[in-house]
DOTI-935815 format. One record per residue (C-alpha): y negated, x negated, z; residue number from 0. Coordinates in Angstrom, 2 decimals. Layout:
<nodes>
<node <Y,X,Z>,NUM>;
...
</nodes>
This chain:
<nodes>
<node <-99.86,-108.39,94.05>,0>;
<node <-96.92,-107.94,92.63>,1>;
<node <-94.18,-110.19,92.16>,2>;
<node <-90.96,-108.82,90.04>,3>;
<node <-91.41,-109.72,85.91>,4>;
<node <-88.71,-107.15,84.41>,5>;
<node <-86.78,-108.86,81.40>,6>;
<node <-83.96,-107.46,79.72>,7>;
<node <-81.53,-109.30,76.77>,8>;
<node <-79.52,-107.49,74.64>,9>;
<node <-75.77,-108.46,74.16>,10>;
<node <-75.56,-107.72,70.68>,11>;
<node <-72.64,-108.89,67.78>,12>;
<node <-74.88,-111.29,65.91>,13>;
<node <-74.23,-114.91,64.58>,14>;
<node <-76.64,-117.73,64.01>,15>;
<node <-76.52,-116.78,60.20>,16>;
<node <-76.96,-113.44,60.71>,17>;
<node <-79.49,-113.02,63.58>,18>;
<node <-80.21,-109.29,64.38>,19>;
<node <-82.28,-107.24,66.25>,20>;
<node <-79.99,-104.40,68.67>,21>;
<node <-80.01,-101.17,66.46>,22>;
<node <-81.54,-99.51,69.46>,23>;
<node <-83.96,-101.65,71.05>,24>;
<node <-85.31,-100.06,74.37>,25>;
<node <-88.41,-100.02,75.69>,26>;
<node <-88.83,-101.91,79.22>,27>;
<node <-91.16,-100.32,81.62>,28>;
<node <-92.78,-102.50,84.83>,29>;
<node <-95.26,-100.18,86.22>,30>;
<node <-96.19,-100.01,89.54>,31>;
<node <-98.42,-97.80,91.41>,32>;
<node <-100.40,-98.52,95.09>,33>;
<node <-101.85,-96.02,97.07>,34>;
<node <-106.23,-96.14,96.72>,35>;
<node <-105.74,-98.62,94.23>,36>;
<node <-107.07,-97.73,90.31>,37>;
<node <-103.73,-97.72,88.18>,38>;
<node <-103.68,-101.02,86.20>,39>;
<node <-100.25,-102.86,87.36>,40>;
<node <-97.85,-101.07,84.01>,41>;
<node <-96.19,-103.56,80.94>,42>;
<node <-94.70,-102.27,78.71>,43>;
<node <-92.10,-104.97,76.72>,44>;
<node <-88.80,-104.52,74.78>,45>;
<node <-85.53,-106.10,75.04>,46>;
<node <-84.18,-108.96,72.80>,47>;
<node <-81.38,-110.08,71.61>,48>;
<node <-79.19,-113.25,73.27>,49>;
<node <-79.04,-115.74,70.63>,50>;
<node <-82.66,-115.41,69.93>,51>;
<node <-84.73,-118.40,71.93>,52>;
<node <-88.19,-117.11,73.18>,53>;
<node <-89.51,-117.47,76.61>,54>;
<node <-90.95,-114.31,77.62>,55>;
<node <-89.69,-110.55,76.29>,56>;
<node <-92.06,-109.25,73.33>,57>;
<node <-95.06,-107.18,74.18>,58>;
<node <-95.64,-103.69,73.55>,59>;
<node <-99.69,-103.09,72.72>,60>;
<node <-99.68,-100.00,71.19>,61>;
<node <-97.31,-97.28,73.02>,62>;
<node <-98.87,-94.46,73.99>,63>;
<node <-98.48,-94.30,77.88>,64>;
<node <-99.22,-91.30,80.29>,65>;
<node <-99.30,-90.59,83.72>,66>;
<node <-98.83,-87.25,85.22>,67>;
<node <-99.33,-85.84,89.04>,68>;
<node <-98.98,-82.46,89.70>,69>;
<node <-98.86,-81.24,86.35>,70>;
<node <-102.09,-82.96,85.18>,71>;
<node <-101.52,-85.48,82.40>,72>;
<node <-103.76,-88.68,82.27>,73>;
<node <-103.57,-91.28,79.11>,74>;
<node <-103.39,-94.69,79.59>,75>;
<node <-105.26,-97.21,77.25>,76>;
<node <-104.13,-100.89,76.08>,77>;
<node <-105.82,-103.47,78.64>,78>;
<node <-107.80,-106.28,76.72>,79>;
<node <-105.64,-109.27,75.56>,80>;
<node <-102.30,-109.26,74.09>,81>;
<node <-100.06,-108.75,77.03>,82>;
<node <-98.66,-105.17,76.88>,83>;
<node <-100.58,-104.13,80.30>,84>;
<node <-101.92,-100.49,80.52>,85>;
<node <-104.47,-99.30,82.49>,86>;
<node <-105.94,-95.92,83.45>,87>;
<node <-110.06,-96.14,82.88>,88>;
<node <-111.42,-93.61,84.85>,89>;
<node <-112.00,-92.82,88.17>,90>;
<node <-110.50,-89.12,88.49>,91>;
<node <-106.83,-90.80,88.92>,92>;
<node <-106.02,-91.18,92.92>,93>;
<node <-102.82,-92.64,94.35>,94>;
<node <-102.13,-90.89,97.62>,95>;
<node <-98.96,-90.95,100.28>,96>;
<node <-96.66,-88.02,99.01>,97>;
<node <-97.91,-88.04,95.21>,98>;
<node <-95.38,-87.88,92.63>,99>;
<node <-95.95,-89.39,89.64>,100>;
<node <-94.03,-89.14,86.24>,101>;
<node <-94.58,-91.99,83.30>,102>;
<node <-94.03,-91.71,79.79>,103>;
<node <-93.63,-94.21,77.47>,104>;
<node <-93.71,-92.53,73.54>,105>;
<node <-92.64,-95.89,71.48>,106>;
<node <-91.17,-96.07,67.90>,107>;
<node <-89.72,-92.41,68.09>,108>;
<node <-88.16,-93.14,71.21>,109>;
<node <-89.70,-91.14,74.93>,110>;
<node <-88.70,-93.09,77.82>,111>;
<node <-89.25,-91.53,81.01>,112>;
<node <-89.50,-92.38,85.37>,113>;
<node <-90.83,-90.60,88.52>,114>;
<node <-91.70,-92.29,91.66>,115>;
<node <-93.01,-91.17,95.17>,116>;
<node <-96.10,-92.86,96.97>,117>;
<node <-94.65,-93.56,100.36>,118>;
<node <-96.41,-93.30,104.14>,119>;
<node <-98.59,-96.55,104.76>,120>;
<node <-96.59,-99.15,107.05>,121>;
<node <-97.16,-97.85,110.49>,122>;
<node <-98.14,-99.80,113.86>,123>;
<node <-98.80,-102.99,111.92>,124>;
<node <-99.83,-105.59,114.27>,125>;
<node <-99.83,-109.46,114.92>,126>;
<node <-98.26,-111.12,118.02>,127>;
<node <-101.28,-113.65,117.27>,128>;
<node <-104.49,-114.45,115.69>,129>;
<node <-104.04,-117.81,115.68>,130>;
<node <-101.49,-119.73,113.92>,131>;
<node <-102.01,-123.49,115.95>,132>;
<node <-100.57,-126.42,113.58>,133>;
<node <-100.35,-129.46,115.65>,134>;
<node <-102.07,-132.67,114.29>,135>;
<node <-100.56,-134.96,111.93>,136>;
<node <-100.28,-138.62,112.92>,137>;
<node <-99.87,-140.81,110.51>,138>;
<node <-96.72,-142.14,110.39>,139>;
<node <-95.09,-139.07,112.42>,140>;
<node <-94.51,-135.67,112.40>,141>;
<node <-95.56,-133.19,114.98>,142>;
<node <-93.44,-130.70,116.80>,143>;
<node <-93.61,-127.50,114.62>,144>;
<node <-91.13,-125.02,116.61>,145>;
<node <-93.88,-122.87,118.48>,146>;
<node <-96.04,-122.59,114.80>,147>;
<node <-95.75,-119.25,113.89>,148>;
<node <-96.91,-115.97,114.57>,149>;
<node <-94.79,-113.24,114.28>,150>;
<node <-95.97,-110.01,111.98>,151>;
<node <-94.33,-106.13,113.38>,152>;
<node <-94.43,-103.05,112.41>,153>;
<node <-91.99,-99.31,113.09>,154>;
<node <-89.23,-99.06,111.16>,155>;
<node <-87.57,-96.39,112.65>,156>;
<node <-85.92,-95.03,109.33>,157>;
<node <-84.67,-98.81,107.94>,158>;
<node <-87.11,-98.72,105.14>,159>;
<node <-87.88,-101.84,102.58>,160>;
<node <-91.01,-103.69,103.23>,161>;
<node <-91.70,-106.86,101.91>,162>;
<node <-95.22,-109.48,103.09>,163>;
<node <-97.94,-111.26,100.79>,164>;
<node <-99.64,-113.90,102.48>,165>;
<node <-102.76,-116.10,100.64>,166>;
<node <-105.28,-118.11,101.99>,167>;
<node <-108.88,-116.61,101.15>,168>;
<node <-110.49,-119.82,101.36>,169>;
<node <-112.75,-121.00,98.60>,170>;
<node <-112.36,-124.82,99.19>,171>;
<node <-109.56,-124.84,102.06>,172>;
<node <-108.64,-127.86,104.15>,173>;
<node <-105.14,-128.67,103.48>,174>;
<node <-103.16,-129.21,106.34>,175>;
<node <-101.36,-132.83,104.88>,176>;
<node <-103.12,-134.45,101.94>,177>;
<node <-99.61,-134.48,100.30>,178>;
<node <-100.43,-130.83,99.78>,179>;
<node <-101.30,-129.20,96.36>,180>;
<node <-105.22,-128.58,96.10>,181>;
<node <-105.12,-124.50,95.96>,182>;
<node <-102.75,-122.47,98.54>,183>;
<node <-100.61,-120.08,96.52>,184>;
<node <-99.24,-116.38,97.98>,185>;
<node <-96.41,-116.25,99.93>,186>;
<node <-94.16,-113.43,99.10>,187>;
<node <-91.48,-112.29,101.24>,188>;
<node <-88.38,-110.65,99.72>,189>;
<node <-88.09,-106.92,100.61>,190>;
<node <-85.84,-106.51,103.51>,191>;
<node <-85.35,-103.73,106.17>,192>;
<node <-86.86,-104.82,108.96>,193>;
<node <-89.37,-104.40,111.44>,194>;
<node <-91.00,-107.83,111.74>,195>;
<node <-91.52,-111.02,109.89>,196>;
<node <-92.28,-114.56,111.61>,197>;
<node <-95.00,-116.65,109.21>,198>;
<node <-94.21,-120.04,109.68>,199>;
<node <-95.47,-123.88,109.10>,200>;
<node <-93.70,-123.85,105.96>,201>;
<node <-95.80,-120.65,104.62>,202>;
<node <-99.16,-122.18,104.68>,203>;
<node <-100.61,-124.77,103.28>,204>;
<node <-104.03,-124.88,104.07>,205>;
<node <-106.14,-124.39,106.75>,206>;
<node <-108.83,-121.44,107.48>,207>;
<node <-108.72,-117.50,106.84>,208>;
<node <-105.23,-115.70,105.45>,209>;
<node <-104.78,-112.48,104.60>,210>;
<node <-101.10,-110.99,105.58>,211>;
<node <-100.54,-107.23,103.18>,212>;
<node <-97.39,-105.52,104.81>,213>;
<node <-96.23,-103.50,101.65>,214>;
<node <-93.84,-100.77,102.15>,215>;
<node <-91.58,-100.20,98.91>,216>;
<node <-89.29,-97.61,97.26>,217>;
<node <-85.94,-98.60,97.07>,218>;
<node <-85.98,-98.17,93.33>,219>;
<node <-88.14,-101.28,93.54>,220>;
<node <-85.90,-103.11,96.31>,221>;
<node <-82.33,-102.50,93.82>,222>;
<node <-84.06,-103.94,90.95>,223>;
<node <-85.51,-107.05,92.83>,224>;
<node <-82.02,-107.15,94.36>,225>;
<node <-80.06,-107.14,90.85>,226>;
<node <-82.75,-109.71,89.46>,227>;
<node <-81.55,-111.99,92.57>,228>;
<node <-77.84,-111.96,91.48>,229>;
<node <-75.88,-114.73,89.80>,230>;
<node <-76.93,-115.35,85.91>,231>;
<node <-72.82,-115.46,85.19>,232>;
<node <-73.08,-111.70,86.79>,233>;
<node <-73.00,-109.36,83.25>,234>;
<node <-73.70,-106.46,85.60>,235>;
<node <-75.71,-103.04,84.34>,236>;
<node <-79.02,-103.30,84.84>,237>;
<node <-80.33,-101.21,87.61>,238>;
<node <-83.25,-99.38,86.59>,239>;
<node <-84.84,-95.62,87.10>,240>;
<node <-86.44,-95.50,84.17>,241>;
<node <-84.37,-92.85,81.35>,242>;
<node <-83.86,-93.42,77.77>,243>;
<node <-84.93,-97.27,78.30>,244>;
<node <-84.81,-99.96,81.19>,245>;
<node <-87.10,-101.27,83.62>,246>;
<node <-88.82,-99.83,86.90>,247>;
<node <-91.60,-97.56,87.74>,248>;
<node <-92.23,-97.85,91.50>,249>;
<node <-95.34,-96.95,94.17>,250>;
<node <-96.32,-98.97,97.19>,251>;
<node <-98.50,-98.67,100.28>,252>;
<node <-99.83,-100.71,102.19>,253>;
<node <-101.42,-102.45,105.93>,254>;
<node <-103.84,-105.55,105.69>,255>;
<node <-104.26,-108.07,108.98>,256>;
<node <-106.08,-111.45,109.05>,257>;
<node <-105.37,-114.63,110.47>,258>;
<node <-106.38,-118.06,110.97>,259>;
<node <-104.26,-121.45,110.69>,260>;
<node <-106.44,-123.95,112.82>,261>;
<node <-105.21,-127.13,114.01>,262>;
<node <-104.01,-127.82,118.00>,263>;
</nodes>
């Protein structure tokens, strides 16, 4: 579903001759809860020194990870594979509107914690049309695409953050242009405080049925997203809602609609 990958480096006093691990490794939490979905999108990594050349943050597969709701604790288990993910395997943990959750990550004798609240479902989500009509592409010419769009709308009187996830659902989709890659990949928008979004030709690559999910997000996720998008030359303090660690623990709620991309 999402999106934002969290990774951190640590600036430390080290040299090429004597690369050192920071004296205080930080646990990095990337934990997302989705209303009415199982708890499975929880990843734990650690920070790494600036002078260590690695492509991904080191994953943690042996932490003790607990989710609490209304005073009830639920122990997560490591997901199969060396990927740092954790999940809750049983069916007695539900994620609903207004639920308050706490996460606790116990690793190397340190306890990192965070809190989040499940937001309401987006209100009055609608489409301006069930069809996104793409004019025919003729060899040697490009059609007029000015009107090749539809609009997704929802209520946002409180100026909250939303983002959209658009995906083609066809098993073997027909490309709009032969130069497009063989398989459509999801288009995911940035979290913004708006009440509508225009889905245009540039966001789809194939004909057929598409799913659009409108997510209501909390400010801690939007803040982290904004921090990740900043200029790499800005060494601002990382934004986090994790105590005694880094990263983000957040919750989402959503509504789903469908539309067709057809040839006009």
